C-alpha positions as CSV (number, residue, x, y, z in Angstrom):
1,X,94.1,126.9,116.8
2,X,92.2,130.1,117.8
3,X,93.5,133.6,117.3
4,X,91.0,135.2,119.6
5,X,90.5,132.5,122.2
6,X,87.2,131.4,120.7
7,X,87.4,130.8,116.9
8,X,89.0,127.6,115.7
9,X,91.2,127.7,112.6
10,X,94.8,127.7,111.3
11,X,97.5,130.3,111.8
12,X,99.8,130.2,108.8
13,X,102.5,132.2,107.1
14,X,101.1,135.3,105.5
15,X,102.0,134.3,101.9
16,X,99.9,133.8,98.9
17,X,101.3,130.3,98.3
18,X,99.2,128.9,101.1
19,X,96.4,131.4,101.6
20,X,94.0,129.5,99.4
21,X,90.9,129.8,101.6
22,X,89.1,133.0,100.9
23,X,88.5,133.7,104.6
24,X,92.2,133.8,105.5
25,X,93.3,137.2,106.6
26,X,96.6,138.8,107.8
27,X,97.0,139.2,111.6
28,X,97.2,142.9,112.7
29,X,100.6,142.6,114.4
30,X,103.7,144.4,113.2
31,X,105.9,141.8,114.8
32,X,104.5,138.8,112.9
33,X,104.1,137.7,109.3
34,X,101.2,135.4,110.1
35,X,97.7,135.0,108.8
36,X,94.6,133.4,110.3
37,X,92.2,131.0,108.5
38,X,89.1,130.8,110.7
39,X,86.8,127.8,110.9
40,X,88.7,125.7,108.4
41,X,90.9,122.6,108.1
42,X,94.0,122.8,105.9
43,X,95.5,119.6,104.4
44,X,99.0,119.3,102.9
45,X,100.0,117.2,100.0
46,X,103.5,116.5,98.5
47,X,103.7,116.5,94.7
48,X,107.0,114.7,93.7
49,X,108.5,115.4,90.2
50,X,111.7,114.2,88.4
51,X,114.9,115.3,90.1
52,X,116.5,116.5,86.9
53,X,114.5,119.8,87.1
54,X,116.5,122.6,88.7
55,X,114.9,123.7,91.9
56,X,112.4,126.4,91.3
57,X,112.2,125.6,87.6
58,X,108.6,124.2,87.9
59,X,105.6,126.1,89.3
60,X,102.4,124.3,90.2
61,X,99.3,126.5,89.7
62,X,96.2,125.4,91.6
63,X,92.6,126.6,91.3
64,X,89.3,125.1,92.6
65,X,86.4,125.4,95.0
66,X,85.7,124.8,98.6
67,X,83.5,121.9,99.9
68,X,81.1,124.3,101.5
69,X,77.5,124.5,100.4
70,X,78.0,127.4,98.0
71,X,81.2,126.0,96.5
72,X,83.1,129.2,96.8
73,X,86.2,129.5,94.7
74,X,89.6,129.4,96.5
75,X,92.2,132.1,96.0
76,X,94.4,130.6,93.3
77,X,97.9,129.6,94.5
78,X,101.3,129.0,92.9
79,X,104.0,126.9,94.6
80,X,107.4,125.6,93.6
81,X,110.3,123.7,95.1
82,X,112.3,125.9,97.5
83,X,114.9,123.4,98.6
84,X,118.3,125.0,98.9
85,X,120.5,122.4,100.6
86,X,122.9,120.2,98.6
87,X,121.3,117.2,96.9
88,X,123.4,114.2,98.0
89,X,122.4,111.8,95.1
90,X,120.3,113.7,92.5
91,X,120.3,110.8,90.1
92,X,119.2,108.2,92.6
93,X,115.8,106.9,91.7
94,X,114.4,107.7,95.1
95,X,115.4,111.4,94.8
96,X,112.6,113.8,93.6
97,X,111.9,117.4,93.4
98,X,109.0,118.1,95.9
99,X,106.3,120.8,95.9
100,X,104.1,121.2,98.9
101,X,100.4,122.1,98.4
102,X,98.3,123.3,101.3
103,X,94.6,123.5,100.6
104,X,91.2,123.4,102.5
105,X,90.1,119.9,103.3
106,X,87.4,118.3,101.1
107,X,87.7,120.8,98.2
108,X,87.8,120.1,94.5
109,X,91.0,121.3,92.8
110,X,92.6,121.5,89.3
111,X,96.3,122.2,88.7
112,X,98.9,122.5,86.0
113,X,102.6,122.7,85.9
114,X,104.4,125.7,84.3
115,X,108.0,126.4,83.5
116,X,108.7,129.1,86.0
117,X,110.8,131.3,83.7
118,X,108.6,131.3,80.6
119,X,105.2,130.4,82.0
120,X,104.8,127.6,79.4
121,X,102.6,124.7,80.5
122,X,104.5,121.4,80.8
123,X,104.0,117.8,82.0
124,X,107.0,116.4,84.0
125,X,106.6,112.7,83.1
126,X,105.0,112.0,86.5
127,X,103.6,113.7,89.5
128,X,103.6,111.4,92.5
129,X,101.1,112.4,95.2
130,X,101.1,111.8,98.9
131,X,99.4,113.5,101.9
132,X,102.0,115.1,104.1
133,X,99.9,115.2,107.2
134,X,98.2,112.5,109.2
135,X,95.5,110.5,107.5
136,X,92.1,112.1,108.3
137,X,93.9,114.9,110.3
138,X,91.3,117.6,111.0
139,X,89.1,117.0,108.0
140,X,88.6,114.8,104.9
141,X,90.9,114.2,102.0
142,X,90.5,116.4,98.9
143,X,87.4,115.7,97.0
144,X,89.5,115.7,93.8
145,X,93.0,116.9,92.8
146,X,93.3,116.8,89.0
147,X,96.5,117.8,87.2
148,X,96.4,118.8,83.6
149,X,98.5,116.3,81.6
150,X,98.3,118.4,78.4
151,X,97.2,115.7,75.9
152,X,95.1,118.1,74.0
153,X,97.0,121.3,74.6
154,X,98.2,123.3,71.6
155,X,101.3,124.1,73.7
156,X,102.3,120.5,73.9
157,X,103.6,118.5,70.9
158,X,101.5,115.4,70.1
159,X,102.0,112.8,72.7
160,X,104.1,109.9,71.3
161,X,103.7,106.6,73.3
162,X,104.9,104.1,70.7
163,X,108.4,104.2,72.4
164,X,108.4,105.0,76.1
165,X,112.1,104.9,76.8
166,X,114.1,108.1,76.1
167,X,117.8,107.9,75.1
168,X,117.9,104.2,75.0
169,X,121.2,104.1,73.0
170,X,123.3,106.4,75.2
171,X,125.4,107.6,72.2
172,X,125.4,111.2,73.3
173,X,124.6,111.2,77.0
174,X,123.1,109.3,79.9
175,X,120.2,111.8,80.3
176,X,116.8,110.6,81.6
177,X,118.4,107.6,83.5
178,X,118.6,107.0,87.3
179,X,120.6,104.6,89.4
180,X,119.1,102.1,91.9
181,X,121.3,102.0,95.0
182,X,124.1,104.5,96.0
183,X,126.8,103.7,93.5
184,X,125.9,106.0,90.6
185,X,126.1,105.5,86.9
186,X,129.0,105.2,84.4
187,X,128.5,106.5,80.8
188,X,130.8,103.7,79.4
189,X,132.8,103.5,76.2
190,X,131.7,100.7,73.9
191,X,128.2,99.5,73.2
192,X,126.2,96.7,71.6
193,X,126.5,96.0,67.9
194,X,129.6,98.1,67.5
195,X,128.1,101.3,68.9
196,X,130.2,103.9,70.8
197,X,128.5,104.2,74.2
198,X,126.5,102.3,76.9
199,X,125.4,102.7,80.5
200,X,126.9,100.8,83.5
201,X,125.7,100.4,87.1
202,X,128.9,99.7,89.1
203,X,128.3,97.1,91.8
204,X,131.5,96.5,93.7
205,X,130.8,94.8,97.1
206,X,133.6,96.9,98.6
207,X,131.5,100.0,97.9
208,X,128.2,98.5,99.2
209,X,127.0,96.7,96.1
210,X,124.3,94.1,96.0
211,X,121.4,92.6,94.0
212,X,119.4,95.8,94.3
213,X,121.9,97.8,92.3
214,X,120.8,98.7,88.7
215,X,119.8,101.3,86.2
216,X,116.3,102.7,85.4
217,X,114.1,105.3,83.9
218,X,110.8,107.0,84.9
219,X,108.2,106.6,82.1
220,X,105.6,109.1,81.0
221,X,102.5,107.9,83.0
222,X,100.2,109.2,80.3
223,X,101.4,106.4,78.1
224,X,100.3,103.6,80.4
225,X,96.8,102.5,79.2
226,X,94.7,99.5,80.3
227,X,94.7,96.6,77.9
228,X,97.8,97.6,75.9
229,X,100.8,95.3,75.6
230,X,104.2,96.7,76.1
231,X,107.4,95.0,74.8
232,X,110.8,95.3,76.4
233,X,114.1,94.7,74.6
234,X,117.6,95.5,75.8
235,X,121.2,94.4,75.4
236,X,123.0,93.4,78.7
237,X,126.6,92.9,79.5
238,X,127.8,91.4,82.8
239,X,131.4,92.0,84.0
240,X,133.3,91.4,87.2
241,X,133.6,94.7,89.2
242,X,137.3,94.0,90.1
243,X,138.8,92.3,87.0
244,X,136.3,93.5,84.3
245,X,136.1,89.9,83.0
246,X,132.9,88.7,81.5
247,X,130.6,87.0,83.9
248,X,128.2,84.1,83.1
249,X,124.9,84.0,84.9
250,X,122.5,81.1,85.6
251,X,119.2,81.7,83.7
252,X,117.5,79.3,86.1
253,X,118.7,81.0,89.2
254,X,116.1,83.3,90.9
255,X,116.6,86.3,93.1
256,X,118.5,85.3,96.2
257,X,120.6,87.0,98.9
258,X,123.6,88.8,97.7
259,X,125.6,87.3,100.5
260,X,125.0,83.8,99.1
261,X,128.4,82.7,97.6
262,X,126.5,80.4,95.2
263,X,124.3,83.1,93.9
264,X,124.7,83.5,90.2
265,X,121.3,84.9,89.2
266,X,120.8,86.8,85.9
267,X,119.4,90.4,86.1
268,X,115.8,91.1,85.2
269,X,113.6,94.1,84.2
270,X,110.9,95.3,86.6
271,X,108.3,98.0,86.2
272,X,107.4,99.6,89.6
273,X,104.0,101.3,89.8
274,X,103.3,103.6,92.8
275,X,100.1,105.2,93.9
276,X,100.6,106.5,97.5
277,X,97.2,108.0,97.7
278,X,95.3,104.8,97.1
279,X,97.9,102.7,98.9
280,X,98.8,100.5,95.9
281,X,102.3,99.6,94.7
282,X,103.2,96.7,92.4
283,X,106.4,95.3,90.8
284,X,105.5,93.3,87.6
285,X,108.4,91.6,85.9
286,X,108.7,92.8,82.3
287,X,111.9,91.3,81.0
288,X,114.3,88.4,81.5
289,X,117.7,87.3,80.0
290,X,117.0,85.0,77.0
291,X,120.5,83.4,76.4
292,X,123.7,83.9,78.3
293,X,126.4,84.0,75.6
294,X,129.3,85.1,77.8
295,X,130.7,81.6,78.0
296,X,131.3,81.7,74.2
297,X,133.1,85.1,74.4
298,X,130.1,87.2,73.3
299,X,129.9,90.4,75.3
300,X,126.2,91.3,74.9
301,X,123.2,89.2,75.8
302,X,119.5,89.9,75.0
303,X,116.8,90.7,77.5
304,X,113.2,90.6,76.4
305,X,109.7,90.5,77.8
306,X,106.1,91.6,77.5
307,X,103.6,93.2,79.8
308,X,99.9,94.0,79.7
309,X,98.7,97.1,81.6
310,X,95.9,96.8,84.1
311,X,93.5,99.4,85.5
312,X,95.6,99.4,88.7
313,X,98.7,100.3,86.6
314,X,96.9,103.1,84.9
315,X,95.9,104.6,88.3
316,X,99.6,104.8,89.3
317,X,101.2,108.3,89.8
318,X,104.7,107.1,88.9
319,X,106.1,104.2,86.7
320,X,109.8,103.3,87.0
321,X,111.4,100.8,84.6
322,X,114.6,99.3,85.9
323,X,117.1,96.5,85.4
324,X,118.7,94.9,88.4
325,X,119.3,91.5,90.1
326,X,123.0,90.6,89.6
327,X,125.0,89.7,92.7
328,X,127.5,92.0,94.3
329,X,130.7,92.4,92.3
330,X,128.9,91.9,89.0
331,X,128.4,95.2,87.1
332,X,125.4,95.5,84.8
333,X,125.9,97.4,81.5
334,X,122.9,98.1,79.3
335,X,122.4,99.3,75.8
336,X,119.8,99.6,73.1
337,X,117.0,99.7,75.7
338,X,113.5,99.8,74.2
339,X,110.0,99.7,75.7
340,X,107.3,99.9,73.0
341,X,103.6,99.9,73.1
342,X,101.5,97.7,70.8
343,X,97.8,96.9,70.5
344,X,96.8,93.2,70.7
345,X,93.2,93.5,72.0
346,X,91.0,94.2,69.0
347,X,88.3,95.6,71.4
348,X,90.6,98.6,72.3
349,X,89.6,101.7,70.3
350,X,92.1,104.0,68.7
351,X,91.4,106.5,71.4
352,X,91.7,104.9,74.8
353,X,90.0,106.6,77.7
354,X,93.0,107.3,79.9
355,X,91.0,106.5,83.1
356,X,93.5,106.9,85.9
357,X,91.2,106.1,88.9
358,X,88.1,104.1,89.8
359,X,86.5,107.5,90.7
360,X,87.9,109.8,88.0
361,X,87.3,113.5,87.8
362,X,87.8,115.3,84.5
363,X,88.8,118.8,83.6
364,X,87.7,120.0,80.2
365,X,89.9,123.1,80.1
366,X,92.4,124.8,82.2
367,X,92.2,128.6,82.2
368,X,95.1,130.3,80.4
369,X,94.4,133.7,82.0
370,X,95.1,133.0,85.7
371,X,94.6,135.9,88.0
372,X,97.8,137.9,88.7
373,X,99.2,136.9,92.1
374,X,102.0,138.6,93.9
375,X,103.4,135.4,95.3
376,X,106.9,134.9,96.8
377,X,106.3,131.2,96.2
378,X,106.6,130.4,99.9
379,X,105.5,127.0,100.9
380,X,104.0,125.7,104.2
381,X,107.3,124.7,105.7
382,X,110.3,125.9,103.7
383,X,112.7,124.1,106.2
384,X,111.1,120.8,105.4
385,X,111.2,121.0,101.7
386,X,113.9,118.6,100.5
387,X,114.7,116.1,97.9
388,X,113.4,112.7,99.2
389,X,116.2,110.2,99.6
390,X,116.0,106.7,101.0
391,X,119.3,105.2,102.2
392,X,117.9,101.8,102.7
393,X,119.5,99.8,99.9
394,X,118.4,96.3,101.1
395,X,115.6,96.3,98.5
396,X,114.0,98.9,96.2
397,X,110.7,97.5,97.4
398,X,111.2,99.2,100.8
399,X,111.3,102.7,99.3
400,X,107.5,103.3,99.2
401,X,105.3,104.1,102.2
402,X,101.8,102.8,101.7
403,X,98.9,104.8,103.0
404,X,95.2,104.7,102.2
405,X,93.5,107.9,101.0
406,X,90.5,108.2,98.7
407,X,89.5,110.2,95.7
408,X,92.7,112.1,94.8
409,X,93.9,111.4,91.3
410,X,95.7,112.8,88.3
411,X,93.1,113.4,85.6
412,X,93.7,113.6,81.9
413,X,92.1,116.3,79.8
414,X,91.5,114.1,76.8
415,X,93.3,111.7,74.5
416,X,94.6,112.3,71.0
């Protein structure tokens, strides 16, 4: 767009949250709150974070340099999630908090998350990236976009990756767990081995249940490292959604249509890796039912499995572990869920490299003394900021849109 009929550029809201280019200036018009960025292309990227953060609780702070010949610094920006409308299903695994970042095309950027109220740096388990605008649009993708994951920060406790699952026994709450499908979660009484609580995914066909229904948890992506072996263990109980009677499943029955009256498959555990920037999504199976003891009156069955992480898995921006696969009208209840990391390859050093991309960038330090910015935290399109929900329940695999973009990654500072 041209503000004077001859100079190309972008007209944007006159807010510090998107005026990253140093040449942007406010338009001299008392009737508008607009600014003009001449001779530049602005690209927009969505940064998705866990939905359990209150809206506005996280701020993303971005610094960096333009792609021009002199590498001029951008004006640092700060953005947060401004969504105000009601969240229909905040615990659904496809719901996320979303922050929109608008920056000059081709530039090299570093970012970090802060707790808005205290200003304390934080890492929110994952930060899933996806360009909001059309691929290629008016200019190239960002040269790099590296988010500080705080492995070496004195403000972050030492990273613990031996156990990746949080709150796997459910004794005090169902925190950190999401539901797959639209039927929610039940923090149920009674657990495995005489414990008090467990977590159930209701799956009544009358309410829209099916084999896609289940429970899951987003894992800390910093803990996924190439060459490491991860071991899953969980206790599983299957009950009829109507009668609550124990249900026996067929260990040899694979995934089939939920409308098949002969379908009697056992649930399984899957780890979904998503990298929307590089256009890569995978669903490795990480656990299966070992023995179905329901026929002998035993309530709880064992699910186990192992998984070895690849470079592709390490490059993912989100990792979601979930249990699903029972037919409609069979509720899945889980307890004592564990996903632990062990080293089996003797060639792996004690300090893995945490390489998240085939073309990684690295940031050695993130400035603690950011310039003071009088920002109202406005984003590029406040009306479009919303929690992402997908109402297609036919399969969890349909929830990711794959696009190909290059050279945007989350980069680790270092590894302890």
